[in-house]
Structure formats: structure tokens, C-alpha cells
N, CA, C and O atoms as a CHARMM CRD file, in Angstrom:
* protein
*
  196
    1    1 MET  N    329.00400 126.57800 114.52800 PROA 1      0.00000
    2    1 MET  CA   330.39100 126.60500 114.92100 PROA 1      0.00000
    3    1 MET  C    331.22400 127.37100 113.91500 PROA 1      0.00000
    4    1 MET  O    332.15600 128.08400 114.28600 PROA 1      0.00000
    5    2 ALA  N    330.89600 127.22800 112.66100 PROA 2      0.00000
    6    2 ALA  CA   331.65900 127.93200 111.62900 PROA 2      0.00000
    7    2 ALA  C    331.55300 129.43500 111.77400 PROA 2      0.00000
    8    2 ALA  O    332.43500 130.16700 111.32600 PROA 2      0.00000
    9    3 ARG  N    330.48100 129.90300 112.39500 PROA 3      0.00000
   10    3 ARG  CA   330.30800 131.34500 112.61500 PROA 3      0.00000
   11    3 ARG  C    330.93000 131.79500 113.92900 PROA 3      0.00000
   12    3 ARG  O    330.81600 132.96200 114.30600 PROA 3      0.00000
   13    4 GLY  N    331.58800 130.87200 114.62900 PROA 4      0.00000
   14    4 GLY  CA   332.25800 131.22400 115.87100 PROA 4      0.00000
   15    4 GLY  C    331.35300 131.23200 117.08900 PROA 4      0.00000
   16    4 GLY  O    331.71000 131.79600 118.12300 PROA 4      0.00000
   17    5 LEU  N    330.18700 130.61400 116.97900 PROA 5      0.00000
   18    5 LEU  CA   329.25800 130.59400 118.10800 PROA 5      0.00000
   19    5 LEU  C    329.68300 129.56100 119.14600 PROA 5      0.00000
   20    5 LEU  O    330.23300 128.51200 118.81100 PROA 5      0.00000
   21    6 SER  N    329.42100 129.87200 120.38600 PROA 6      0.00000
   22    6 SER  CA   329.69700 128.92800 121.46400 PROA 6      0.00000
   23    6 SER  C    328.60800 127.86100 121.49200 PROA 6      0.00000
   24    6 SER  O    327.54500 128.03100 120.89400 PROA 6      0.00000
   25    7 ASN  N    328.87800 126.76700 122.18700 PROA 7      0.00000
   26    7 ASN  CA   327.85400 125.73900 122.34900 PROA 7      0.00000
   27    7 ASN  C    326.59500 126.32800 122.97800 PROA 7      0.00000
   28    7 ASN  O    325.47700 126.01200 122.57100 PROA 7      0.00000
   29    8 ARG  N    326.79200 127.17700 123.96200 PROA 8      0.00000
   30    8 ARG  CA   325.65400 127.79900 124.64800 PROA 8      0.00000
   31    8 ARG  C    324.81700 128.63300 123.67700 PROA 8      0.00000
   32    8 ARG  O    323.58800 128.55800 123.70300 PROA 8      0.00000
   33    9 LYS  N    325.46100 129.42100 122.82700 PROA 9      0.00000
   34    9 LYS  CA   324.73900 130.27000 121.87500 PROA 9      0.00000
   35    9 LYS  C    324.02600 129.42000 120.82600 PROA 9      0.00000
   36    9 LYS  O    322.90000 129.72800 120.43700 PROA 9      0.00000
   37   10 ILE  N    324.67600 128.35600 120.36900 PROA 10     0.00000
   38   10 ILE  CA   324.03300 127.44700 119.41800 PROA 10     0.00000
   39   10 ILE  C    322.78000 126.85800 120.05100 PROA 10     0.00000
   40   10 ILE  O    321.72100 126.81300 119.42500 PROA 10     0.00000
   41   11 ALA  N    322.90500 126.40900 121.29200 PROA 11     0.00000
   42   11 ALA  CA   321.75200 125.83700 122.00300 PROA 11     0.00000
   43   11 ALA  C    320.62900 126.85900 122.13000 PROA 11     0.00000
   44   11 ALA  O    319.46500 126.53000 121.89700 PROA 11     0.00000
   45   12 GLU  N    320.96000 128.08200 122.49400 PROA 12     0.00000
   46   12 GLU  CA   319.94400 129.12900 122.62000 PROA 12     0.00000
   47   12 GLU  C    319.26100 129.39600 121.28900 PROA 12     0.00000
   48   12 GLU  O    318.03500 129.48900 121.22800 PROA 12     0.00000
   49   13 ASP  N    320.03900 129.51900 120.22800 PROA 13     0.00000
   50   13 ASP  CA   319.48200 129.81800 118.90500 PROA 13     0.00000
   51   13 ASP  C    318.57500 128.70300 118.40000 PROA 13     0.00000
   52   13 ASP  O    317.57200 128.96900 117.73800 PROA 13     0.00000
   53   14 LEU  N    318.92000 127.46000 118.70700 PROA 14     0.00000
   54   14 LEU  CA   318.13500 126.31700 118.24000 PROA 14     0.00000
   55   14 LEU  C    317.09100 125.85700 119.26000 PROA 14     0.00000
   56   14 LEU  O    316.36600 124.89100 119.02500 PROA 14     0.00000
   57   15 VAL  N    317.02300 126.55100 120.37900 PROA 15     0.00000
   58   15 VAL  CA   316.11400 126.22100 121.48700 PROA 15     0.00000
   59   15 VAL  C    316.31700 124.76500 121.91700 PROA 15     0.00000
   60   15 VAL  O    315.37900 123.96900 121.97300 PROA 15     0.00000
   61   16 LEU  N    317.57600 124.45200 122.21600 PROA 16     0.00000
   62   16 LEU  CA   317.96700 123.13100 122.69800 PROA 16     0.00000
   63   16 LEU  C    318.72400 123.28900 123.99900 PROA 16     0.00000
   64   16 LEU  O    319.18300 124.38200 124.33200 PROA 16     0.00000
   65   17 SER  N    318.85600 122.19500 124.73600 PROA 17     0.00000
   66   17 SER  CA   319.67100 122.25800 125.94500 PROA 17     0.00000
   67   17 SER  C    321.14400 122.25300 125.55300 PROA 17     0.00000
   68   17 SER  O    321.51500 121.75600 124.49000 PROA 17     0.00000
   69   18 LEU  N    321.96200 122.80200 126.41000 PROA 18     0.00000
   70   18 LEU  CA   323.40300 122.82900 126.16200 PROA 18     0.00000
   71   18 LEU  C    323.92600 121.41100 125.98900 PROA 18     0.00000
   72   18 LEU  O    324.75300 121.15600 125.11300 PROA 18     0.00000
   73   19 ARG  N    323.45900 120.50600 126.80200 PROA 19     0.00000
   74   19 ARG  CA   323.90000 119.10200 126.74800 PROA 19     0.00000
   75   19 ARG  C    323.58100 118.47700 125.39000 PROA 19     0.00000
   76   19 ARG  O    324.36100 117.67000 124.88500 PROA 19     0.00000
   77   20 THR  N    322.45100 118.83900 124.80000 PROA 20     0.00000
   78   20 THR  CA   322.05200 118.30500 123.50100 PROA 20     0.00000
   79   20 THR  C    323.00600 118.75600 122.40400 PROA 20     0.00000
   80   20 THR  O    323.21600 118.03100 121.43100 PROA 20     0.00000
   81   21 VAL  N    323.57700 119.92400 122.54700 PROA 21     0.00000
   82   21 VAL  CA   324.48800 120.47400 121.54100 PROA 21     0.00000
   83   21 VAL  C    325.90500 119.93600 121.71800 PROA 21     0.00000
   84   21 VAL  O    326.61100 119.72800 120.73000 PROA 21     0.00000
   85   22 GLU  N    326.32600 119.71000 122.94000 PROA 22     0.00000
   86   22 GLU  CA   327.71200 119.32100 123.20400 PROA 22     0.00000
   87   22 GLU  C    328.12500 118.01400 122.52300 PROA 22     0.00000
   88   22 GLU  O    329.23000 117.91800 121.99000 PROA 22     0.00000
   89   23 GLY  N    327.25500 117.01900 122.53900 PROA 23     0.00000
   90   23 GLY  CA   327.58500 115.72000 121.94100 PROA 23     0.00000
   91   23 GLY  C    327.89700 115.82400 120.45400 PROA 23     0.00000
   92   23 GLY  O    328.96500 115.38700 120.02400 PROA 23     0.00000
   93   24 PRO  N    326.99300 116.39200 119.65900 PROA 24     0.00000
   94   24 PRO  CA   327.27400 116.51700 118.22700 PROA 24     0.00000
   95   24 PRO  C    328.49800 117.38000 117.91200 PROA 24     0.00000
   96   24 PRO  O    329.22400 117.10000 116.95700 PROA 24     0.00000
   97   25 VAL  N    328.72600 118.41200 118.69900 PROA 25     0.00000
   98   25 VAL  CA   329.90800 119.25500 118.47600 PROA 25     0.00000
   99   25 VAL  C    331.17600 118.42400 118.68200 PROA 25     0.00000
  100   25 VAL  O    332.09900 118.48300 117.86900 PROA 25     0.00000
  101   26 ASP  N    331.22000 117.66100 119.75400 PROA 26     0.00000
  102   26 ASP  CA   332.37600 116.79900 120.00700 PROA 26     0.00000
  103   26 ASP  C    332.53500 115.75600 118.90400 PROA 26     0.00000
  104   26 ASP  O    333.65400 115.44500 118.49700 PROA 26     0.00000
  105   27 HSD  N    331.42700 115.22300 118.42400 PROA 27     0.00000
  106   27 HSD  CA   331.46200 114.22000 117.35400 PROA 27     0.00000
  107   27 HSD  C    332.04100 114.82000 116.06800 PROA 27     0.00000
  108   27 HSD  O    332.84500 114.18100 115.39000 PROA 27     0.00000
  109   28 ILE  N    331.63700 116.03000 115.74100 PROA 28     0.00000
  110   28 ILE  CA   332.15000 116.70600 114.54100 PROA 28     0.00000
  111   28 ILE  C    333.65900 116.91400 114.65600 PROA 28     0.00000
  112   28 ILE  O    334.40200 116.65100 113.71100 PROA 28     0.00000
  113   29 LEU  N    334.10200 117.38600 115.81400 PROA 29     0.00000
  114   29 LEU  CA   335.54300 117.57400 116.02300 PROA 29     0.00000
  115   29 LEU  C    336.29900 116.26000 115.80400 PROA 29     0.00000
  116   29 LEU  O    337.31500 116.22300 115.11100 PROA 29     0.00000
  117   30 THR  N    335.79300 115.20100 116.39900 PROA 30     0.00000
  118   30 THR  CA   336.44600 113.89800 116.29000 PROA 30     0.00000
  119   30 THR  C    336.43000 113.39100 114.85300 PROA 30     0.00000
  120   30 THR  O    337.44900 112.92700 114.34200 PROA 30     0.00000
  121   31 LYS  N    335.28300 113.47900 114.21000 PROA 31     0.00000
  122   31 LYS  CA   335.14800 112.95800 112.84700 PROA 31     0.00000
  123   31 LYS  C    336.09100 113.66500 111.86900 PROA 31     0.00000
  124   31 LYS  O    336.65100 113.03400 110.97300 PROA 31     0.00000
  125   32 LEU  N    336.26000 114.96700 112.04800 PROA 32     0.00000
  126   32 LEU  CA   337.13600 115.72500 111.16100 PROA 32     0.00000
  127   32 LEU  C    338.60300 115.67600 111.59700 PROA 32     0.00000
  128   32 LEU  O    339.48500 116.14700 110.88000 PROA 32     0.00000
  129   33 GLY  N    338.85200 115.10900 112.76700 PROA 33     0.00000
  130   33 GLY  CA   340.21900 115.01000 113.26500 PROA 33     0.00000
  131   33 GLY  C    340.74900 116.33000 113.78500 PROA 33     0.00000
  132   33 GLY  O    341.95900 116.56100 113.78300 PROA 33     0.00000
  133   34 PHE  N    339.85900 117.19100 114.22800 PROA 34     0.00000
  134   34 PHE  CA   340.24900 118.51000 114.71900 PROA 34     0.00000
  135   34 PHE  C    340.26400 118.52800 116.23900 PROA 34     0.00000
  136   34 PHE  O    339.62700 117.70500 116.89600 PROA 34     0.00000
  137   35 THR  N    341.00800 119.48800 116.78200 PROA 35     0.00000
  138   35 THR  CA   341.08100 119.63300 118.22600 PROA 35     0.00000
  139   35 THR  C    340.51200 120.96400 118.70900 PROA 35     0.00000
  140   35 THR  O    340.40900 121.20200 119.91200 PROA 35     0.00000
  141   36 SER  N    340.14300 121.82800 117.76700 PROA 36     0.00000
  142   36 SER  CA   339.61300 123.12700 118.18200 PROA 36     0.00000
  143   36 SER  C    338.49800 123.59800 117.25300 PROA 36     0.00000
  144   36 SER  O    338.40000 123.17700 116.10100 PROA 36     0.00000
  145   37 ARG  N    337.67600 124.47100 117.78300 PROA 37     0.00000
  146   37 ARG  CA   336.58200 125.05300 117.00700 PROA 37     0.00000
  147   37 ARG  C    337.14200 125.95200 115.90000 PROA 37     0.00000
  148   37 ARG  O    336.52200 126.09400 114.84600 PROA 37     0.00000
  149   38 ALA  N    338.29600 126.55100 116.13300 PROA 38     0.00000
  150   38 ALA  CA   338.91100 127.41100 115.11300 PROA 38     0.00000
  151   38 ALA  C    339.23000 126.60700 113.86200 PROA 38     0.00000
  152   38 ALA  O    339.10000 127.11700 112.74900 PROA 38     0.00000
  153   39 GLN  N    339.64200 125.37000 114.02900 PROA 39     0.00000
  154   39 GLN  CA   339.92000 124.51700 112.88500 PROA 39     0.00000
  155   39 GLN  C    338.64500 124.26100 112.08300 PROA 39     0.00000
  156   39 GLN  O    338.68800 124.20800 110.85400 PROA 39     0.00000
  157   40 ILE  N    337.52900 124.10500 112.75900 PROA 40     0.00000
  158   40 ILE  CA   336.24500 123.90800 112.06700 PROA 40     0.00000
  159   40 ILE  C    335.89600 125.15100 111.27000 PROA 40     0.00000
  160   40 ILE  O    335.47000 125.04900 110.11900 PROA 40     0.00000
  161   41 ALA  N    336.07000 126.31600 111.86000 PROA 41     0.00000
  162   41 ALA  CA   335.75400 127.56800 111.16600 PROA 41     0.00000
  163   41 ALA  C    336.61400 127.71800 109.91200 PROA 41     0.00000
  164   41 ALA  O    336.11600 128.12600 108.86300 PROA 41     0.00000
  165   42 THR  N    337.89100 127.39400 110.01800 PROA 42     0.00000
  166   42 THR  CA   338.79300 127.47700 108.86700 PROA 42     0.00000
  167   42 THR  C    338.37800 126.48500 107.79100 PROA 42     0.00000
  168   42 THR  O    338.32400 126.82900 106.61100 PROA 42     0.00000
  169   43 TRP  N    338.08700 125.26100 108.19600 PROA 43     0.00000
  170   43 TRP  CA   337.65300 124.23100 107.26200 PROA 43     0.00000
  171   43 TRP  C    336.36100 124.65600 106.55400 PROA 43     0.00000
  172   43 TRP  O    336.24900 124.51500 105.33700 PROA 43     0.00000
  173   44 ALA  N    335.39700 125.16900 107.30200 PROA 44     0.00000
  174   44 ALA  CA   334.11000 125.57500 106.72300 PROA 44     0.00000
  175   44 ALA  C    334.29900 126.72300 105.72600 PROA 44     0.00000
  176   44 ALA  O    333.65900 126.74900 104.67500 PROA 44     0.00000
  177   45 ALA  N    335.16700 127.65500 106.05700 PROA 45     0.00000
  178   45 ALA  CA   335.42000 128.78300 105.14500 PROA 45     0.00000
  179   45 ALA  C    336.01900 128.29300 103.82400 PROA 45     0.00000
  180   45 ALA  O    335.67100 128.79300 102.75400 PROA 45     0.00000
  181   46 ARG  N    336.90600 127.32900 103.90800 PROA 46     0.00000
  182   46 ARG  CA   337.52000 126.78400 102.69000 PROA 46     0.00000
  183   46 ARG  C    336.52400 125.99000 101.85200 PROA 46     0.00000
  184   46 ARG  O    336.62700 125.96400 100.62500 PROA 46     0.00000
  185   47 GLN  N    335.56300 125.34500 102.50400 PROA 47     0.00000
  186   47 GLN  CA   334.55800 124.56700 101.79200 PROA 47     0.00000
  187   47 GLN  C    333.59100 125.45700 101.01700 PROA 47     0.00000
  188   47 GLN  O    333.09400 125.07100  99.95900 PROA 47     0.00000
  189   48 SER  N    333.32700 126.64700 101.54800 PROA 48     0.00000
  190   48 SER  CA   332.32400 127.51000 100.93200 PROA 48     0.00000
  191   48 SER  C    332.90900 128.45000  99.86900 PROA 48     0.00000
  192   48 SER  O    332.16200 129.14200  99.17900 PROA 48     0.00000
  193   49 GLY  N    334.19600 128.47500  99.73900 PROA 49     0.00000
  194   49 GLY  CA   334.68300 129.43900  98.78000 PROA 49     0.00000
  195   49 GLY  C    335.92300 129.06500  98.13100 PROA 49     0.00000
  196   49 GLY  O    336.43200 129.81100  97.29500 PROA 49     0.00000
């Protein structure tokens, strides 16, 4: 997600079903209190540098 990948692309790259990826993505958003994937990307960029 931090690289801007869609759920579908993450699933393809990890050879998982889309449904398998959607749950954890939603959980991450909720746990961090975010409402968008862009917020995750911003947060991840700040963590790494």
C-alpha cells in the first residue's frame, strides 16, 4: 500500500485472492485511524526517513 498498489495488484504480486488482501488492508486503515490509502503512503514515507 505504501507503494501505491491497489488491493488487486497486491493480491497478484503475493499470489493471493483479492478477498484475502481486502481484510488486512481494512484492518490497517482502522488501526491507524486513517480513511484513505494516501494517508498510509504518507505515514509510511515519514516512518522510513
